[in-house]
C-alpha positions as CSV (number, residue, x, y, z in Angstrom):
1,M,-5.3,-9.9,7.5
2,K,-4.5,-7.3,10.0
3,A,-7.3,-4.1,10.5
4,C,-4.2,-1.4,10.2
5,L,-3.6,1.9,8.5
6,R,-1.2,1.9,5.4
7,R,-0.1,5.4,5.9
8,S,3.4,4.4,5.1
9,A,4.8,1.2,3.8
10,L,9.1,0.8,4.0
11,Y,11.1,-1.1,1.6
12,V,13.5,-3.4,3.5
13,P,16.4,-5.2,1.7
14,G,15.6,-9.3,2.0
15,D,19.8,-9.5,1.7
16,S,20.2,-7.6,4.9
17,E,19.7,-9.3,7.9
18,R,20.7,-6.2,10.0
19,M,17.8,-4.3,8.5
20,L,15.1,-7.3,9.0
21,Q,16.1,-7.2,12.3
22,R,16.0,-3.3,12.7
23,S,12.1,-2.9,11.0
24,A,10.8,-4.6,14.0
25,G,11.4,-1.3,15.8
26,I,10.5,1.2,13.0
27,S,7.4,3.1,12.5
28,S,5.9,2.0,9.4
29,D,3.1,0.9,9.1
30,M,3.5,-1.5,6.5
31,L,7.0,-3.3,6.3
32,L,7.5,-4.2,2.5
33,F,10.4,-7.3,2.8
34,N,11.9,-7.3,-1.1
35,L,13.2,-10.0,-2.8
36,E,13.0,-8.6,-6.0
37,D,15.0,-5.2,-7.3
38,G,17.7,-4.3,-5.4
39,V,18.7,-8.2,-4.6
40,A,21.3,-9.4,-6.7
41,S,20.6,-12.6,-8.5
42,S,23.3,-14.3,-6.8
43,Q,21.7,-13.7,-3.2
44,K,18.2,-14.0,-4.1
45,A,18.2,-17.8,-2.5
46,S,19.7,-16.9,1.1
47,A,17.5,-13.2,0.8
48,R,14.9,-15.5,0.8
49,K,16.1,-17.6,3.9
50,N,16.9,-14.0,5.9
51,I,13.0,-13.5,5.4
52,M,12.0,-16.6,6.4
53,D,14.2,-16.8,9.6
54,A,12.9,-13.0,10.4
55,L,9.2,-14.5,10.1
56,R,10.2,-17.3,12.3
57,S,11.8,-15.4,14.9
58,I,11.1,-11.8,15.2
59,N,7.9,-10.2,16.6
60,F,7.0,-7.2,14.2
61,G,3.8,-6.3,16.3
62,D,0.7,-5.0,14.7
63,R,2.8,-4.0,11.2
64,E,1.6,-5.2,8.2
65,I,4.1,-7.6,6.7
66,V,4.3,-8.0,3.1
67,I,6.7,-9.7,0.8
68,R,7.9,-8.5,-2.3
69,T,8.5,-11.9,-4.7
70,N,10.0,-11.9,-7.7
71,P,8.0,-12.4,-11.0
72,L,6.0,-15.4,-10.9
73,N,6.8,-16.7,-14.6
74,S,10.1,-17.4,-13.3
75,E,11.2,-20.3,-10.9
76,V,12.8,-18.2,-8.5
77,G,9.3,-16.5,-7.8
78,L,7.6,-19.5,-7.5
79,N,9.9,-20.8,-5.3
80,D,9.4,-17.4,-3.1
81,I,5.7,-18.2,-2.7
82,A,6.2,-22.2,-1.9
83,D,8.5,-20.9,1.1
84,I,7.0,-17.9,2.4
85,V,3.5,-18.4,2.2
86,P,3.7,-21.3,5.1
87,L,5.1,-18.9,7.6
88,R,2.1,-16.6,6.8
89,P,3.0,-13.1,6.3
90,D,0.3,-10.7,5.8
91,G,0.3,-10.6,2.1
92,I,2.3,-11.2,-1.2
93,C,3.6,-8.0,-3.6
94,L,3.6,-8.8,-7.0
95,P,6.1,-7.0,-8.9
96,K,5.5,-5.1,-12.3
97,V,2.3,-6.2,-12.9
98,E,0.7,-5.4,-16.4
99,K,-2.2,-7.8,-17.0
100,V,-5.2,-9.0,-14.8
101,Q,-4.0,-12.8,-15.3
102,E,-0.7,-12.2,-13.2
103,I,-3.0,-12.0,-10.4
104,F,-4.8,-15.4,-11.5
105,V,-1.6,-16.9,-11.4
106,A,-0.3,-15.7,-8.0
107,E,-3.6,-16.3,-6.7
108,S,-3.4,-19.7,-8.0
109,A,-0.2,-20.3,-6.6
110,I,-0.8,-19.3,-3.1
111,R,-4.1,-21.5,-2.6
112,E,-2.3,-24.3,-3.5
113,V,0.2,-23.8,-1.2
114,E,-2.3,-22.6,2.0
115,I,-4.3,-25.8,1.1
116,R,-1.1,-28.0,1.1
117,H,-0.2,-26.3,4.7
118,G,-3.8,-26.5,5.9
119,L,-3.6,-22.4,6.1
120,P,-7.4,-20.7,5.9
121,E,-7.8,-20.2,1.9
122,G,-7.8,-16.6,1.4
123,S,-6.0,-15.5,4.2
124,T,-2.7,-14.6,2.0
125,M,-3.3,-10.9,0.5
126,L,-2.2,-9.5,-2.8
127,H,-0.3,-6.3,-3.4
128,A,0.7,-5.2,-7.0
129,M,2.8,-2.8,-8.1
130,V,1.8,-0.9,-11.0
131,E,5.4,0.0,-13.0
132,S,5.1,0.0,-16.5
133,A,2.2,2.1,-19.1
134,A,0.3,-1.4,-19.8
135,G,0.2,-1.5,-15.8
136,I,-1.4,1.7,-15.6
137,L,-3.7,1.0,-18.6
138,N,-4.8,-2.2,-17.0
139,S,-4.8,-0.9,-13.2
140,A,-8.8,-1.1,-12.6
141,Q,-8.9,-4.8,-14.1
142,I,-6.0,-5.6,-11.9
143,A,-6.9,-3.8,-9.0
144,A,-10.8,-6.0,-9.2
145,A,-9.3,-9.6,-10.0
146,S,-9.4,-11.0,-6.7
147,T,-10.8,-10.9,-3.4
148,R,-7.1,-11.3,-1.9
149,M,-6.1,-7.8,-3.7
150,S,-5.3,-5.3,-1.1
151,S,-3.4,-2.4,-2.6
152,L,-2.0,-0.8,-6.1
153,I,1.6,0.2,-5.6
154,F,3.0,2.9,-7.8
155,G,6.3,1.9,-9.1
156,S,7.5,5.5,-10.5
157,A,11.0,4.6,-11.5
158,D,10.1,1.9,-14.0
159,Y,7.3,3.7,-15.4
160,A,9.0,6.5,-16.1
161,S,11.5,4.9,-17.9
162,D,8.9,2.5,-19.6
163,V,7.0,5.7,-21.3
164,H,10.5,7.7,-21.6
165,C,9.4,10.8,-19.2
166,M,11.7,13.0,-17.2
167,P,9.2,13.8,-14.1
168,G,10.2,16.9,-12.5
169,E,9.9,18.1,-8.8
170,D,6.1,18.6,-9.3
171,R,5.4,15.5,-10.7
172,F,3.3,16.9,-13.3
173,E,4.7,14.2,-16.1
174,L,3.4,11.4,-13.7
175,M,0.1,12.8,-12.8
176,L,-2.1,10.4,-15.3
177,A,-0.7,7.4,-13.8
178,L,-0.9,8.9,-10.3
179,Q,-4.8,9.7,-11.0
180,F,-5.2,6.3,-12.7
181,I,-3.9,4.1,-10.0
182,V,-5.9,6.0,-7.2
183,A,-9.3,5.8,-9.4
184,S,-8.5,2.0,-10.0
185,A,-8.0,1.0,-6.7
186,R,-10.9,3.0,-5.5
187,S,-13.3,1.5,-7.5
188,A,-12.3,-1.6,-6.7
189,G,-12.3,-0.7,-2.7
190,I,-8.6,-1.2,-1.9
191,D,-5.8,1.1,-1.3
192,A,-3.6,2.9,-3.6
193,L,0.0,3.5,-1.9
194,D,1.9,6.2,-3.8
195,A,5.7,5.8,-4.7
196,P,8.8,6.6,-2.6
197,C,10.7,9.8,-2.8
198,F,14.3,8.8,-4.0
199,D,15.7,11.9,-2.7
200,F,15.7,10.5,0.4
201,R,17.5,13.2,2.2
202,N,15.2,15.8,1.0
203,R,12.6,16.5,3.6
204,D,11.0,19.4,1.9
205,L,10.6,17.3,-1.9
206,L,9.1,14.1,0.3
207,Y,6.7,16.7,2.4
208,R,5.8,18.2,-1.2
209,E,5.3,14.8,-2.7
210,A,3.2,13.3,0.4
211,T,0.8,16.1,0.7
212,Q,0.4,16.1,-3.2
213,A,-0.4,12.0,-2.8
214,R,-2.7,12.6,0.2
215,R,-4.8,15.0,-2.0
216,L,-5.1,13.0,-4.9
217,G,-6.9,10.2,-2.7
218,F,-3.5,7.7,-1.8
219,A,-3.8,5.9,1.6
220,G,-0.1,6.3,2.1
221,K,3.4,6.5,0.6
222,S,6.0,4.0,-0.1
223,A,9.5,4.9,1.5
224,I,13.2,3.6,1.1
225,H,14.7,4.9,4.6
226,P,13.4,5.1,7.8
227,D,14.4,8.5,8.0
228,Q,11.0,9.4,5.5
229,L,8.8,7.8,7.9
230,A,7.8,10.4,10.1
231,I,7.3,12.9,7.6
232,I,4.8,10.3,5.8
233,N,3.0,9.5,8.9
234,Q,2.2,12.9,9.8
235,I,0.8,13.4,6.2
236,F,-1.5,10.5,6.2
237,D,-2.6,11.3,9.4
238,V,-6.1,12.5,10.1
239,T,-5.5,15.9,11.9
240,P,-7.6,16.8,15.2
241,E,-9.6,19.7,13.2
242,E,-10.6,16.9,10.7
243,V,-11.9,14.6,13.3
244,A,-13.8,17.6,14.7
245,W,-15.0,18.6,11.5
246,A,-16.2,15.0,10.8
247,E,-18.0,14.7,14.4
248,R,-20.0,17.9,13.7
249,A,-20.5,16.8,10.2
250,I,-22.3,13.3,11.0
251,A,-24.0,15.1,14.1
252,E,-25.6,17.8,11.7
253,L,-26.6,15.3,9.2
254,D,-28.2,12.7,11.9
255,S,-30.2,15.8,13.4
256,A,-31.1,16.6,9.5
257,E,-32.4,13.6,9.2
258,H,-34.7,13.1,11.8
259,R,-36.0,16.5,10.7
260,G,-36.8,14.6,7.4
261,K,-34.1,16.4,5.6
262,A,-31.2,15.0,3.5
263,L,-29.3,18.2,3.4
264,S,-27.7,20.6,5.7
265,T,-24.9,23.0,6.6
266,I,-22.0,23.5,8.5
267,D,-20.2,26.9,8.5
268,G,-22.0,28.0,5.9
269,K,-21.1,24.9,3.2
270,L,-23.7,22.4,2.2
271,I,-23.1,18.8,3.4
272,D,-25.1,15.9,2.3
273,N,-24.5,12.2,1.9
274,P,-20.9,12.3,0.3
275,H,-19.8,14.3,3.2
276,R,-20.9,11.6,5.3
277,A,-19.1,9.2,4.0
278,A,-15.8,11.5,4.1
279,A,-16.6,12.2,7.7
280,E,-16.8,8.3,8.6
281,R,-13.4,7.9,6.4
282,I,-11.5,9.9,8.7
283,L,-13.0,8.8,12.1
284,S,-12.1,5.3,10.7
285,R,-8.7,6.3,10.1
286,R,-8.2,8.1,13.5
287,K,-5.7,6.2,16.4
288,P,-7.3,4.6,19.3
289,P,-6.6,6.2,22.5
290,L,-3.5,4.5,24.3
């Protein structure tokens, strides 16, 4: 698995050879090549071939490449796994996950392909789309179901349809789901990725959604258009001010420990071990120098 940030995850339709090719030069940390929603039933096989050709021929650099397959309770989804996994994408994204058993089925299918093709067992990671009331309520078990699990990804459109809510721009109606996903992912030690902003020309709305998601604890946000990536990456980057605080906090807590103390202060505010953990997370997310 690539050690990379997941600030942004761009959906790339598998039925568009042009967009697959262009994605190699796009500033998304994760590329989500899509075989599921948005690809017509008649185009599933050709979309899979497009993605296979792209994996064979295009250098995507350090971007994390994840394939969103069709559901594994269908022959199409099982064919996606059988054909795609041998080409060694970084991960497989499972759509509309509602039960932990779906993760077990996926893990078994992927392991069988890895063994058959002589690939390192466990090298293909899993990402689960949570898109329904059942998925939200079972999200903690889903997140912890496998050592392959890397992230929970919120699917807000399907979730809103499932629970019959009508989200406003403040996303108040989605808040329970958003917080469930973050808590479930973090309890399992994996990332949570927010749903895309579907009004992709509305930069102000995207900025508000991304800021809200970061404040809630999401690691990043998915996107449906490349023009959304600059704002998303900016919001989920650490700032120079955050890095400066983190360095000060760790230095101050180290100094306190040498004095036999577990607590200290910065600018009159108490800091202790939870602040050290937050500081270490901030420093782990900063970009290495060029």
